[in-house]
C-alpha positions as CSV (number, residue, x, y, z in Angstrom):
1,M,147.5,2.1,49.8
2,V,144.5,4.3,49.3
3,A,145.4,7.7,47.6
4,R,144.4,10.7,49.7
5,H,142.1,13.2,47.9
6,R,143.1,16.8,48.5
7,A,140.5,19.5,48.8
8,K,140.2,21.6,45.7
9,R,141.9,25.0,46.2
10,N,141.0,28.3,44.5
11,A,143.4,29.6,42.0
12,N,145.8,32.2,43.1
13,G,144.0,35.6,43.5
14,E,140.5,34.0,43.5
15,G,140.2,34.5,47.3
16,G,139.0,32.2,50.0
17,V,136.8,32.0,53.1
18,Y,137.6,31.0,56.6
19,R,136.1,31.2,60.1
20,R,137.5,33.8,62.4
21,A,138.1,33.3,66.2
22,D,135.1,35.5,67.0
23,G,132.8,33.1,65.0
24,R,132.2,35.3,61.9
25,W,133.3,34.3,58.4
26,E,135.8,36.3,56.4
27,G,136.7,36.2,52.8
28,K,139.8,37.8,51.3
29,F,140.1,38.8,47.7
30,F,142.6,40.8,45.5
31,V,140.9,43.6,43.6
32,D,142.1,46.2,41.0
33,T,141.9,49.7,42.3
34,P,141.2,52.7,40.0
35,D,144.8,53.9,40.3
36,G,146.0,50.7,38.6
37,L,147.2,48.9,41.8
38,R,146.1,45.6,43.3
39,K,144.8,45.5,46.8
40,R,143.7,42.7,49.1
41,I,140.4,43.4,50.8
42,S,138.1,41.5,53.2
43,V,134.4,40.8,53.2
44,Y,132.4,39.4,56.1
45,G,129.4,37.3,56.9
46,D,127.6,35.7,59.8
47,T,127.7,32.4,57.9
48,E,130.0,30.8,55.4
49,R,127.3,31.3,52.7
50,D,127.0,35.0,53.5
51,A,130.8,35.5,53.1
52,L,130.8,33.5,49.9
53,N,128.0,35.6,48.4
54,E,130.0,38.8,49.2
55,L,133.1,37.3,47.7
56,N,131.2,36.3,44.5
57,K,130.0,39.9,44.2
58,L,133.6,41.1,44.1
59,R,134.5,38.4,41.5
60,D,131.7,39.6,39.4
61,Q,132.7,43.2,39.7
62,R,136.3,42.4,38.7
63,R,135.0,40.4,35.7
64,R,132.9,43.4,34.5
65,G,135.8,45.8,35.0
66,I,134.0,47.7,37.7
67,P,136.3,49.4,40.3
68,V,135.8,48.1,43.8
69,A,134.8,50.6,46.5
70,T,138.0,50.3,48.6
71,T,138.6,52.9,51.2
72,T,140.8,54.8,48.8
73,L,138.2,55.2,46.1
74,T,137.4,58.9,45.8
75,V,134.6,60.8,44.0
76,A,137.1,62.0,41.5
77,E,138.3,58.4,40.7
78,Y,134.8,57.1,40.4
79,M,133.7,60.0,38.2
80,S,136.6,59.3,35.8
81,Y,135.6,55.7,35.6
82,W,131.9,56.6,35.1
83,L,132.6,59.0,32.3
84,E,134.7,56.6,30.3
85,Q,133.1,53.2,31.0
86,I,129.4,54.1,31.6
87,A,128.5,57.5,30.1
88,A,130.7,57.5,26.9
89,P,129.3,54.4,25.3
90,S,125.7,55.3,25.8
91,I,125.4,59.1,25.0
92,R,126.1,61.4,22.1
93,R,129.6,62.9,21.9
94,T,128.3,66.4,22.4
95,T,126.5,65.3,25.5
96,Y,129.6,63.6,26.8
97,A,131.6,66.8,26.3
98,T,129.0,68.7,28.5
99,Y,129.2,66.0,31.2
100,E,133.0,66.0,31.1
101,G,133.1,69.7,31.5
102,D,130.8,69.5,34.5
103,V,132.9,66.9,36.1
104,R,136.3,68.5,35.3
105,L,135.4,72.1,36.2
106,H,132.9,71.7,39.0
107,I,132.4,68.2,40.6
108,V,136.1,67.2,40.9
109,P,137.3,70.6,42.2
110,G,134.4,70.7,44.7
111,I,134.0,67.2,46.1
112,G,136.5,65.1,44.2
113,K,138.8,64.4,47.1
114,R,136.0,63.0,49.3
115,Q,135.7,59.2,49.6
116,L,132.8,57.9,47.6
117,K,131.4,55.8,50.4
118,R,131.5,58.7,52.9
119,L,129.9,61.3,50.6
120,Q,126.9,62.8,52.4
121,A,124.0,65.0,51.3
122,S,125.3,67.8,53.5
123,D,128.6,67.7,51.6
124,I,126.8,68.2,48.3
125,R,124.6,71.0,49.7
126,A,127.6,72.9,51.0
127,W,129.4,72.5,47.7
128,L,126.4,73.7,45.7
129,S,126.0,76.7,48.0
130,E,129.6,77.7,47.4
131,L,129.2,77.1,43.6
132,R,126.4,79.6,43.4
133,T,128.6,82.5,44.7
134,K,131.9,81.6,42.9
135,C,132.9,83.7,39.9
136,Q,133.8,81.1,37.2
137,C,136.2,83.5,35.5
138,C,138.2,83.9,38.7
139,A,138.0,80.2,39.7
140,H,139.3,78.9,36.3
141,G,141.7,81.7,35.4
142,R,139.8,82.5,32.1
143,D,140.9,86.1,32.1
144,A,144.6,85.2,32.2
145,A,144.1,83.3,29.0
146,R,142.9,86.4,27.1
147,K,145.3,88.5,25.1
148,K,144.0,91.6,26.8
149,P,142.8,91.0,30.4
150,R,139.5,92.5,31.3
151,C,138.9,91.6,34.9
152,C,140.7,89.0,37.1
153,A,144.1,89.3,35.5
154,L,144.4,93.1,35.5
155,A,147.1,94.8,37.6
156,N,144.2,95.8,39.9
157,P,142.0,92.7,39.7
158,E,138.2,93.3,39.2
159,C,135.8,90.4,39.6
160,C,133.4,90.2,36.7
161,Q,130.9,88.2,38.7
162,A,130.5,85.5,36.1
163,F,128.3,83.3,38.3
164,L,126.7,80.1,37.2
165,S,123.0,80.3,36.4
166,A,120.5,78.2,38.4
167,S,119.9,76.0,35.3
168,S,123.7,75.3,35.0
169,I,123.8,74.3,38.7
170,R,120.8,72.1,38.3
171,H,122.5,70.4,35.3
172,I,125.6,69.7,37.4
173,L,123.5,68.2,40.1
174,R,121.7,66.0,37.6
175,V,125.1,64.7,36.3
176,L,126.2,63.8,39.8
177,R,122.8,62.1,40.5
178,A,123.1,60.0,37.4
179,A,126.7,59.0,38.2
180,L,125.9,58.0,41.8
181,Q,122.8,56.1,40.7
182,D,125.0,54.0,38.5
183,A,127.2,53.4,41.5
184,V,124.1,52.2,43.4
185,D,123.1,49.9,40.5
186,E,126.5,48.4,40.4
187,E,126.4,47.9,44.2
188,L,129.3,50.3,44.8
189,L,127.0,52.4,47.0
190,S,124.0,51.5,49.1
191,R,122.1,54.7,48.3
192,N,122.2,57.8,46.1
193,V,122.8,60.7,48.5
194,A,122.5,63.2,45.7
195,R,118.8,62.4,45.4
196,L,118.3,63.8,48.9
197,V,119.5,67.3,47.7
198,Q,116.8,69.5,46.3
199,L,117.6,72.9,44.7
200,R,115.2,75.7,45.5
201,V,117.0,78.3,43.4
202,T,115.4,80.0,40.3
203,D,116.9,81.9,37.5
204,D,116.4,85.6,37.4
205,R,117.0,85.2,33.7
206,K,114.0,85.2,31.4
207,V,113.6,83.9,27.9
208,R,115.0,86.6,25.7
209,S,113.6,87.2,22.2
210,F,113.0,89.8,19.6
211,T,109.7,91.6,19.4
212,R,108.1,91.7,16.0
213,A,109.4,95.2,15.3
214,E,113.0,94.1,16.4
215,A,112.8,91.0,14.3
216,L,111.9,93.1,11.2
217,R,114.7,95.5,11.9
218,F,117.1,92.6,12.3
219,L,116.1,90.9,9.0
220,E,116.3,94.3,7.2
221,A,119.9,94.8,8.5
222,A,120.8,91.2,7.5
223,E,119.4,91.4,4.0
224,Q,122.7,92.4,2.5
225,H,124.7,89.8,4.5
226,R,126.1,86.8,2.5
227,L,124.4,84.5,5.1
228,Y,121.1,86.3,5.1
229,A,119.4,82.9,4.5
230,L,121.0,81.5,7.6
231,W,119.4,84.2,9.9
232,A,116.1,84.0,8.1
233,V,115.9,80.2,8.5
234,A,117.0,80.3,12.2
235,L,114.4,83.0,13.0
236,T,111.4,81.8,11.0
237,M,111.8,78.0,11.6
238,G,113.2,78.0,15.1
239,L,116.3,75.9,14.3
240,R,119.1,75.5,16.9
241,R,122.5,77.0,15.9
242,G,124.0,73.6,15.2
243,E,121.0,72.4,13.3
244,A,121.1,75.5,11.0
245,L,124.9,75.2,10.4
246,G,124.5,71.5,9.8
247,L,121.6,71.7,7.3
248,A,122.5,69.9,4.0
249,W,121.1,70.6,0.6
250,A,120.1,66.9,0.3
251,D,117.6,67.6,3.1
252,V,116.1,70.7,1.5
253,D,113.4,70.2,-1.1
254,L,112.7,73.7,-2.6
255,G,110.3,72.3,-5.1
256,E,108.0,70.8,-2.5
257,G,108.8,73.6,0.0
258,R,110.1,71.4,2.9
259,L,113.3,70.6,4.8
260,T,114.4,67.7,7.0
261,I,116.3,68.3,10.2
262,R,118.5,65.3,10.9
263,Q,122.0,66.5,11.8
264,A,123.9,69.4,13.6
265,L,127.3,70.9,13.4
266,H,129.3,71.1,16.7
267,R,132.8,71.5,17.8
268,V,133.7,68.4,19.8
269,D,137.2,67.4,21.1
270,G,138.6,70.4,19.3
271,Q,137.2,69.5,15.9
272,L,134.1,70.5,13.9
273,R,131.9,67.5,13.2
274,L,128.4,66.6,12.0
275,D,126.4,64.5,14.5
276,P,122.8,63.4,14.7
277,V,120.4,66.0,16.1
278,K,119.8,66.2,19.9
279,T,117.1,63.5,20.2
280,D,115.0,61.3,18.0
281,A,112.2,63.8,18.6
282,S,114.3,66.5,17.0
283,I,114.3,64.7,13.6
284,A,111.5,66.2,11.7
285,V,110.2,67.4,8.3
286,L,109.0,71.0,8.3
287,P,107.3,73.0,5.6
288,I,109.2,76.1,4.4
289,P,107.3,79.4,4.2
290,T,107.0,80.5,0.6
291,P,109.1,83.7,1.1
292,L,111.9,81.6,2.6
293,V,111.9,79.3,-0.4
294,T,112.7,82.4,-2.6
295,I,115.5,83.4,-0.1
296,L,117.0,79.9,-0.2
297,R,116.9,79.8,-4.0
298,G,118.9,83.1,-4.1
299,H,121.3,81.7,-1.5
300,R,121.8,78.6,-3.6
301,K,122.6,80.7,-6.7
302,R,125.1,82.8,-4.7
303,Q,126.8,79.7,-3.3
304,L,127.2,78.2,-6.8
305,Q,128.9,81.4,-7.9
306,E,131.3,81.2,-4.9
307,R,132.1,77.6,-5.8
308,F,133.0,78.6,-9.4
309,T,135.2,81.5,-8.1
310,A,137.0,79.2,-5.5
311,G,137.8,76.6,-8.1
312,S,140.1,73.9,-6.7
313,R,140.1,75.6,-3.3
314,W,136.4,74.7,-2.8
315,R,135.7,72.1,-0.2
316,E,132.6,70.1,-0.9
317,T,130.6,69.6,2.3
318,G,127.1,69.5,0.8
319,L,125.9,72.0,3.4
320,V,123.5,74.9,2.8
321,F,125.6,77.4,4.9
322,T,129.3,77.4,4.4
323,T,132.3,79.7,4.2
324,S,133.1,81.3,0.8
325,H,135.3,78.2,0.2
326,G,132.7,75.7,1.1
327,S,134.1,74.8,4.6
328,F,132.1,74.4,7.8
329,I,131.2,77.7,9.5
330,E,132.8,77.9,12.9
331,P,129.9,78.3,15.5
332,R,131.8,81.1,17.3
333,N,132.2,83.0,14.0
334,A,128.5,82.7,13.6
335,N,128.1,84.3,17.0
336,R,130.4,87.2,16.0
337,M,128.5,87.8,12.8
338,F,125.2,87.8,14.6
339,H,126.3,90.3,17.2
340,Q,127.5,92.6,14.5
341,L,124.1,92.4,12.8
342,C,122.4,93.1,16.1
343,E,124.5,96.2,16.5
344,K,123.8,97.3,12.9
345,A,120.1,96.8,13.4
346,N,120.1,98.6,16.8
347,V,118.3,95.6,18.5
348,P,119.2,93.9,21.8
349,Q,122.4,91.8,21.8
350,L,120.9,88.4,22.1
351,R,122.4,84.9,21.5
352,V,122.1,83.1,18.2
353,H,120.0,80.5,20.1
354,D,117.6,83.3,21.1
355,L,116.4,83.4,17.4
356,R,114.8,80.1,18.3
357,H,113.1,81.7,21.3
358,S,112.1,84.6,19.0
359,C,110.4,82.2,16.6
360,A,108.4,80.7,19.5
361,T,107.4,84.1,20.9
362,L,106.3,85.4,17.5
363,L,104.2,82.3,16.9
364,F,102.5,82.6,20.3
365,T,101.7,86.3,19.7
366,M,100.2,85.4,16.3
367,G,97.8,83.0,18.2
368,V,99.4,79.7,17.2
369,Q,98.5,76.9,19.6
370,P,101.1,75.5,22.0
371,A,100.8,72.0,20.5
372,T,101.7,73.4,17.1
373,V,104.6,75.4,18.5
374,Q,105.9,72.2,20.2
375,R,105.9,70.4,16.8
376,I,107.7,73.2,15.1
377,L,110.4,73.5,17.8
378,R,110.5,69.7,18.2
379,H,110.3,69.7,22.0
380,S,110.1,66.3,23.7
381,S,106.7,67.2,25.2
382,I,104.3,70.1,25.3
383,T,105.2,70.5,29.0
384,V,108.7,71.7,27.9
385,T,107.1,74.2,25.5
386,T,104.6,75.7,28.0
387,G,107.2,75.6,30.8
388,T,109.8,77.5,28.7
389,Y,107.5,80.1,27.4
390,V,105.1,80.4,30.3
391,E,105.5,84.2,30.5
392,V,104.9,84.6,26.8
393,I,101.7,82.5,27.0
394,E,100.5,84.4,30.0
395,A,101.0,87.7,28.2
396,V,99.0,86.4,25.2
397,Q,96.2,85.2,27.5
398,R,96.2,88.5,29.2
399,D,95.9,90.4,26.0
400,A,93.1,88.1,24.9
401,L,91.2,88.6,28.1
402,D,91.8,92.4,28.0
403,S,90.0,92.4,24.6
404,M,86.9,91.2,26.5
405,G,86.9,94.7,27.9
406,S,85.1,95.9,24.8
407,L,81.9,94.3,26.3
408,F,82.1,97.1,29.0
409,A,82.9,100.0,26.8
410,H,79.7,101.8,28.1
411,V,80.9,101.7,31.7
412,G,81.7,105.2,33.0
413,D,80.0,107.0,30.1
414,G,76.6,107.3,31.8
415,S,74.8,104.9,29.6
416,T,72.6,102.1,30.9
417,S,74.2,98.6,31.4
418,P,72.8,96.1,29.0
419,L,72.4,93.7,31.9
420,S,70.1,96.1,33.7
421,S,68.1,97.2,30.7
422,K,64.4,96.4,31.0
423,T,64.4,95.6,27.3
424,G,67.1,93.0,27.5
425,P,66.2,89.3,27.6
426,L,67.9,88.7,30.9
427,S,66.1,91.6,32.7
428,S,62.8,90.6,31.1
429,K,63.2,87.1,32.6
430,L,64.1,88.6,36.0
431,S,61.0,90.9,35.9
432,S,58.7,88.1,35.1
433,N,60.0,86.1,38.1
434,G,59.9,89.1,40.4
435,S,56.9,87.7,42.4
436,E,59.1,84.8,43.5
């Protein structure tokens, strides 16, 4: 008796393909949904091969741990997956914290309940329009968390109108575009609808910086501060707040007069930590101005005295700027000290980051070329430099062209124009050619 050969069957859960009564081919497959459940879904094709191809795509997605776009997959569920599985492994932790904040505070509350596959460009436009006019303090209950309410949580609530800036809204849209593009690349979506949305809003905010006179008053007021060197370094070398607070003595060569920028101090996940600087382009070796070398030597001497006084309480971090016990300086405390110095110096209340803008502005007003300013500030391209400080550059160009007015100092005083003088070379040439 000849043994009968049974057709090979797929393992349980691997899915199968069969022909429907209407002639189309259908494949069924169990997938893992983002909420941790298993769901059986169907794929279709005009031929058996088409249905098998669709089924194989689902198998590949499950193998790679990609959530399958079932009808229950929402924007919020996908953004959670995107943050943890795609964004987190490929970006810096500080960048991740920014993305996570955009998702948690803006994207999920705004469009999180919409189904990923049904999200339209019109949905995104409507959400962004609402975002522009929504007070963030009111929306997130920030005033209620304060010990002394100032606006929304008062007995008679007052909106403080803490609206998002245009640059913040653009950043939120960029995060959404990046996430949806990854969904397209992983074949969860057929197109990125966020790319169809264009923002035509501009910031009324301009780059704020100290004038030369204000910078001098600020440095004079800061001269007796224990962190005078911090403010001097940030202003004269254009360091970001985190870069200045994360500067290590191992990266400062006072003998050669140069420092290396390679790390920054940030509060991430509730803890202060040192991370590599913003980008590879931000790593640089910069010369230290001679007066600043003297200031840093004095700061080093003062820090050694503090270390001796602290004794066993001293925490060795190796950083240039620390607390009196050697610990990291909390960035928010740096902000408070800076605002106190601004008040003492009677200068505008800027941000610590605006010391970087002040450095660039002062360099431009001293006639330094944009390419040199770019290298000092370590921008990724000269376009970033000229785009950020376009108004400053235009003002410098205007002053330069106004200086050309000295050529016309005689205009209006009754004297003869040099161009019309018969003794001038140009008028002589014109006279000789008068017959023509």
